TORKOL-4160 file (C-alpha; in steps of 0.2 Angstrom, whole numbers, padded with zeros to 4 digits, m for minus):
226
<pt num="1" X="0851" Y="m0112" Z="1112"/>
<pt num="2" X="0869" Y="m0107" Z="1108"/>
<pt num="3" X="0865" Y="m0105" Z="1090"/>
<pt num="4" X="0851" Y="m0093" Z="1094"/>
<pt num="5" X="0862" Y="m0083" Z="1106"/>
<pt num="6" X="0876" Y="m0082" Z="1093"/>
<pt num="7" X="0863" Y="m0076" Z="1080"/>
<pt num="8" X="0857" Y="m0062" Z="1092"/>
<pt num="9" X="0875" Y="m0056" Z="1095"/>
<pt num="10" X="0878" Y="m0056" Z="1076"/>
<pt num="11" X="0862" Y="m0045" Z="1073"/>
<pt num="12" X="0868" Y="m0033" Z="1087"/>
<pt num="13" X="0885" Y="m0031" Z="1079"/>
<pt num="14" X="0877" Y="m0028" Z="1062"/>
<pt num="15" X="0864" Y="m0016" Z="1068"/>
<pt num="16" X="0875" Y="m0005" Z="1079"/>
<pt num="17" X="0886" Y="0002" Z="1065"/>
<pt num="18" X="0870" Y="0005" Z="1055"/>
<pt num="19" X="0862" Y="0015" Z="1069"/>
<pt num="20" X="0878" Y="0025" Z="1072"/>
<pt num="21" X="0879" Y="0029" Z="1053"/>
<pt num="22" X="0860" Y="0034" Z="1053"/>
<pt num="23" X="0863" Y="0045" Z="1068"/>
<pt num="24" X="0879" Y="0053" Z="1060"/>
<pt num="25" X="0870" Y="0057" Z="1044"/>
<pt num="26" X="0855" Y="0065" Z="1053"/>
<pt num="27" X="0868" Y="0076" Z="1063"/>
<pt num="28" X="0876" Y="0081" Z="1046"/>
<pt num="29" X="0860" Y="0085" Z="1038"/>
<pt num="30" X="0854" Y="0096" Z="1053"/>
<pt num="31" X="0871" Y="0104" Z="1054"/>
<pt num="32" X="0869" Y="0110" Z="1036"/>
<pt num="33" X="0853" Y="0118" Z="1040"/>
<pt num="34" X="0859" Y="0129" Z="1054"/>
<pt num="35" X="0851" Y="0146" Z="1057"/>
<pt num="36" X="0862" Y="0160" Z="1050"/>
<pt num="37" X="0853" Y="0176" Z="1051"/>
<pt num="38" X="0836" Y="0185" Z="1049"/>
<pt num="39" X="0830" Y="0203" Z="1046"/>
<pt num="40" X="0814" Y="0212" Z="1045"/>
<pt num="41" X="0799" Y="0215" Z="1057"/>
<pt num="42" X="0782" Y="0224" Z="1058"/>
<pt num="43" X="0781" Y="0240" Z="1068"/>
<pt num="44" X="0764" Y="0243" Z="1076"/>
<pt num="45" X="0767" Y="0262" Z="1077"/>
<pt num="46" X="0771" Y="0263" Z="1058"/>
<pt num="47" X="0761" Y="0249" Z="1051"/>
<pt num="48" X="0777" Y="0241" Z="1045"/>
<pt num="49" X="0780" Y="0254" Z="1032"/>
<pt num="50" X="0798" Y="0260" Z="1037"/>
<pt num="51" X="0813" Y="0254" Z="1028"/>
<pt num="52" X="0817" Y="0236" Z="1031"/>
<pt num="53" X="0800" Y="0232" Z="1038"/>
<pt num="54" X="0787" Y="0221" Z="1030"/>
<pt num="55" X="0768" Y="0218" Z="1029"/>
<pt num="56" X="0764" Y="0201" Z="1021"/>
<pt num="57" X="0781" Y="0198" Z="1012"/>
<pt num="58" X="0778" Y="0183" Z="1000"/>
<pt num="59" X="0792" Y="0183" Z="0987"/>
<pt num="60" X="0811" Y="0184" Z="0986"/>
<pt num="61" X="0824" Y="0183" Z="0973"/>
<pt num="62" X="0843" Y="0185" Z="0973"/>
<pt num="63" X="0853" Y="0193" Z="0959"/>
<pt num="64" X="0871" Y="0188" Z="0953"/>
<pt num="65" X="0879" Y="0200" Z="0964"/>
<pt num="66" X="0870" Y="0193" Z="0979"/>
<pt num="67" X="0858" Y="0207" Z="0982"/>
<pt num="68" X="0841" Y="0201" Z="0989"/>
<pt num="69" X="0824" Y="0208" Z="0983"/>
<pt num="70" X="0809" Y="0205" Z="0994"/>
<pt num="71" X="0791" Y="0207" Z="0988"/>
<pt num="72" X="0783" Y="0217" Z="1003"/>
<pt num="73" X="0766" Y="0213" Z="0996"/>
<pt num="74" X="0756" Y="0222" Z="1010"/>
<pt num="75" X="0765" Y="0238" Z="1006"/>
<pt num="76" X="0764" Y="0235" Z="0987"/>
<pt num="77" X="0783" Y="0238" Z="0985"/>
<pt num="78" X="0800" Y="0229" Z="0983"/>
<pt num="79" X="0814" Y="0231" Z="0995"/>
<pt num="80" X="0832" Y="0228" Z="0991"/>
<pt num="81" X="0845" Y="0222" Z="1003"/>
<pt num="82" X="0863" Y="0217" Z="1002"/>
<pt num="83" X="0868" Y="0199" Z="1006"/>
<pt num="84" X="0870" Y="0203" Z="1025"/>
<pt num="85" X="0852" Y="0209" Z="1025"/>
<pt num="86" X="0857" Y="0228" Z="1026"/>
<pt num="87" X="0843" Y="0239" Z="1018"/>
<pt num="88" X="0848" Y="0246" Z="1001"/>
<pt num="89" X="0833" Y="0254" Z="0993"/>
<pt num="90" X="0815" Y="0251" Z="0988"/>
<pt num="91" X="0802" Y="0255" Z="0974"/>
<pt num="92" X="0784" Y="0253" Z="0971"/>
<pt num="93" X="0767" Y="0260" Z="0978"/>
<pt num="94" X="0749" Y="0255" Z="0977"/>
<pt num="95" X="0741" Y="0259" Z="0961"/>
<pt num="96" X="0739" Y="0254" Z="0943"/>
<pt num="97" X="0752" Y="0265" Z="0935"/>
<pt num="98" X="0769" Y="0260" Z="0928"/>
<pt num="99" X="0780" Y="0253" Z="0942"/>
<pt num="100" X="0765" Y="0252" Z="0954"/>
<pt num="101" X="0757" Y="0237" Z="0962"/>
<pt num="102" X="0741" Y="0229" Z="0969"/>
<pt num="103" X="0746" Y="0214" Z="0978"/>
<pt num="104" X="0762" Y="0208" Z="0969"/>
<pt num="105" X="0765" Y="0189" Z="0973"/>
<pt num="106" X="0779" Y="0182" Z="0962"/>
<pt num="107" X="0797" Y="0188" Z="0958"/>
<pt num="108" X="0810" Y="0181" Z="0947"/>
<pt num="109" X="0827" Y="0188" Z="0941"/>
<pt num="110" X="0833" Y="0182" Z="0924"/>
<pt num="111" X="0851" Y="0177" Z="0926"/>
<pt num="112" X="0857" Y="0182" Z="0908"/>
<pt num="113" X="0849" Y="0199" Z="0907"/>
<pt num="114" X="0847" Y="0204" Z="0926"/>
<pt num="115" X="0829" Y="0209" Z="0922"/>
<pt num="116" X="0817" Y="0208" Z="0937"/>
<pt num="117" X="0800" Y="0201" Z="0933"/>
<pt num="118" X="0785" Y="0203" Z="0945"/>
<pt num="119" X="0768" Y="0197" Z="0944"/>
<pt num="120" X="0756" Y="0211" Z="0949"/>
<pt num="121" X="0742" Y="0200" Z="0955"/>
<pt num="122" X="0726" Y="0212" Z="0956"/>
<pt num="123" X="0732" Y="0222" Z="0941"/>
<pt num="124" X="0733" Y="0206" Z="0931"/>
<pt num="125" X="0750" Y="0209" Z="0923"/>
<pt num="126" X="0769" Y="0206" Z="0924"/>
<pt num="127" X="0780" Y="0221" Z="0926"/>
<pt num="128" X="0798" Y="0222" Z="0922"/>
<pt num="129" X="0812" Y="0231" Z="0931"/>
<pt num="130" X="0831" Y="0234" Z="0931"/>
<pt num="131" X="0841" Y="0230" Z="0947"/>
<pt num="132" X="0840" Y="0248" Z="0952"/>
<pt num="133" X="0821" Y="0247" Z="0952"/>
<pt num="134" X="0819" Y="0257" Z="0935"/>
<pt num="135" X="0803" Y="0252" Z="0926"/>
<pt num="136" X="0806" Y="0244" Z="0909"/>
<pt num="137" X="0789" Y="0238" Z="0904"/>
<pt num="138" X="0774" Y="0226" Z="0906"/>
<pt num="139" X="0763" Y="0214" Z="0898"/>
<pt num="140" X="0746" Y="0206" Z="0901"/>
<pt num="141" X="0729" Y="0211" Z="0905"/>
<pt num="142" X="0713" Y="0205" Z="0914"/>
<pt num="143" X="0704" Y="0190" Z="0906"/>
<pt num="144" X="0705" Y="0172" Z="0901"/>
<pt num="145" X="0711" Y="0174" Z="0882"/>
<pt num="146" X="0729" Y="0170" Z="0877"/>
<pt num="147" X="0741" Y="0183" Z="0885"/>
<pt num="148" X="0728" Y="0188" Z="0899"/>
<pt num="149" X="0728" Y="0184" Z="0917"/>
<pt num="150" X="0716" Y="0181" Z="0932"/>
<pt num="151" X="0728" Y="0184" Z="0947"/>
<pt num="152" X="0745" Y="0179" Z="0941"/>
<pt num="153" X="0756" Y="0172" Z="0955"/>
<pt num="154" X="0772" Y="0162" Z="0951"/>
<pt num="155" X="0784" Y="0167" Z="0938"/>
<pt num="156" X="0801" Y="0160" Z="0931"/>
<pt num="157" X="0812" Y="0161" Z="0916"/>
<pt num="158" X="0821" Y="0147" Z="0907"/>
<pt num="159" X="0838" Y="0147" Z="0899"/>
<pt num="160" X="0831" Y="0153" Z="0882"/>
<pt num="161" X="0824" Y="0168" Z="0890"/>
<pt num="162" X="0806" Y="0162" Z="0889"/>
<pt num="163" X="0794" Y="0168" Z="0903"/>
<pt num="164" X="0782" Y="0156" Z="0912"/>
<pt num="165" X="0768" Y="0164" Z="0922"/>
<pt num="166" X="0756" Y="0154" Z="0933"/>
<pt num="167" X="0739" Y="0161" Z="0929"/>
<pt num="168" X="0731" Y="0156" Z="0945"/>
<pt num="169" X="0712" Y="0159" Z="0944"/>
<pt num="170" X="0712" Y="0152" Z="0926"/>
<pt num="171" X="0721" Y="0136" Z="0932"/>
<pt num="172" X="0735" Y="0136" Z="0919"/>
<pt num="173" X="0752" Y="0142" Z="0915"/>
<pt num="174" X="0756" Y="0154" Z="0901"/>
<pt num="175" X="0772" Y="0155" Z="0891"/>
<pt num="176" X="0779" Y="0171" Z="0884"/>
<pt num="177" X="0795" Y="0176" Z="0875"/>
<pt num="178" X="0808" Y="0188" Z="0882"/>
<pt num="179" X="0798" Y="0203" Z="0874"/>
<pt num="180" X="0782" Y="0197" Z="0883"/>
<pt num="181" X="0774" Y="0190" Z="0867"/>
<pt num="182" X="0762" Y="0176" Z="0870"/>
<pt num="183" X="0768" Y="0159" Z="0865"/>
<pt num="184" X="0758" Y="0145" Z="0873"/>
<pt num="185" X="0747" Y="0138" Z="0886"/>
<pt num="186" X="0753" Y="0124" Z="0897"/>
<pt num="187" X="0740" Y="0114" Z="0907"/>
<pt num="188" X="0736" Y="0096" Z="0913"/>
<pt num="189" X="0720" Y="0097" Z="0923"/>
<pt num="190" X="0728" Y="0110" Z="0935"/>
<pt num="191" X="0718" Y="0117" Z="0949"/>
<pt num="192" X="0723" Y="0134" Z="0955"/>
<pt num="193" X="0741" Y="0132" Z="0953"/>
<pt num="194" X="0753" Y="0144" Z="0963"/>
<pt num="195" X="0772" Y="0141" Z="0962"/>
<pt num="196" X="0783" Y="0137" Z="0947"/>
<pt num="197" X="0801" Y="0133" Z="0943"/>
<pt num="198" X="0812" Y="0127" Z="0929"/>
<pt num="199" X="0828" Y="0116" Z="0929"/>
<pt num="200" X="0844" Y="0116" Z="0919"/>
<pt num="201" X="0835" Y="0106" Z="0906"/>
<pt num="202" X="0821" Y="0118" Z="0905"/>
<pt num="203" X="0808" Y="0106" Z="0912"/>
<pt num="204" X="0794" Y="0115" Z="0920"/>
<pt num="205" X="0788" Y="0111" Z="0938"/>
<pt num="206" X="0771" Y="0118" Z="0943"/>
<pt num="207" X="0764" Y="0117" Z="0961"/>
<pt num="208" X="0746" Y="0111" Z="0957"/>
<pt num="209" X="0739" Y="0117" Z="0974"/>
<pt num="210" X="0721" Y="0110" Z="0975"/>
<pt num="211" X="0726" Y="0094" Z="0967"/>
<pt num="212" X="0740" Y="0092" Z="0980"/>
<pt num="213" X="0754" Y="0088" Z="0968"/>
<pt num="214" X="0768" Y="0095" Z="0958"/>
<pt num="215" X="0767" Y="0093" Z="0939"/>
<pt num="216" X="0782" Y="0091" Z="0928"/>
<pt num="217" X="0781" Y="0097" Z="0909"/>
<pt num="218" X="0794" Y="0098" Z="0896"/>
<pt num="219" X="0798" Y="0115" Z="0889"/>
<pt num="220" X="0786" Y="0114" Z="0875"/>
<pt num="221" X="0772" Y="0111" Z="0887"/>
<pt num="222" X="0771" Y="0092" Z="0885"/>
<pt num="223" X="0765" Y="0083" Z="0901"/>
<pt num="224" X="0779" Y="0072" Z="0909"/>
<pt num="225" X="0774" Y="0067" Z="0926"/>
<pt num="226" X="0766" Y="0072" Z="0943"/>
């Protein structure tokens, strides 16, 4: 009986520090995710079209100066803010012309060049801008051949300047050089993928939405894991 009591006491003394450590790490993790600030809203009387207001924002990127660019997709524009959320400027409007959008959905800023790449979903193209919103160029058109898109969504750029675009409705990723020239198709039984990112080794991660997984590829398109 004494041996059993001693064993129970030993277990208690072992478990208490473990529980305290677990609780302390949970507190630390939650503290690191404390709310800081927010901005933006929808105005009923203006339809969310005023400066700093949004309708269906769905993409965000930050430049090396800390400025924040938000895809205000419902208003077919990009709004630029400083790192406190103060409104700075905007560009874009509904349409098919240079610098116009129809449901933009993905945005990425290339660190080396500062070029802003935006997937213009219903216009089936990628548009390029400077950080002042100045139009630079575009590539892509509607279709399923190389270099064509059906509702492009996610976009990212690797350390070599190569551009990876999620061609959502064609269930694939297309790779382009920094000038927008087609390079390759990346696919591994993807089903309506959406998001994409690259790591420091230029491995490519794709959100394979309808397969409920993330797929990892090497920078040459070789399947690695999922």
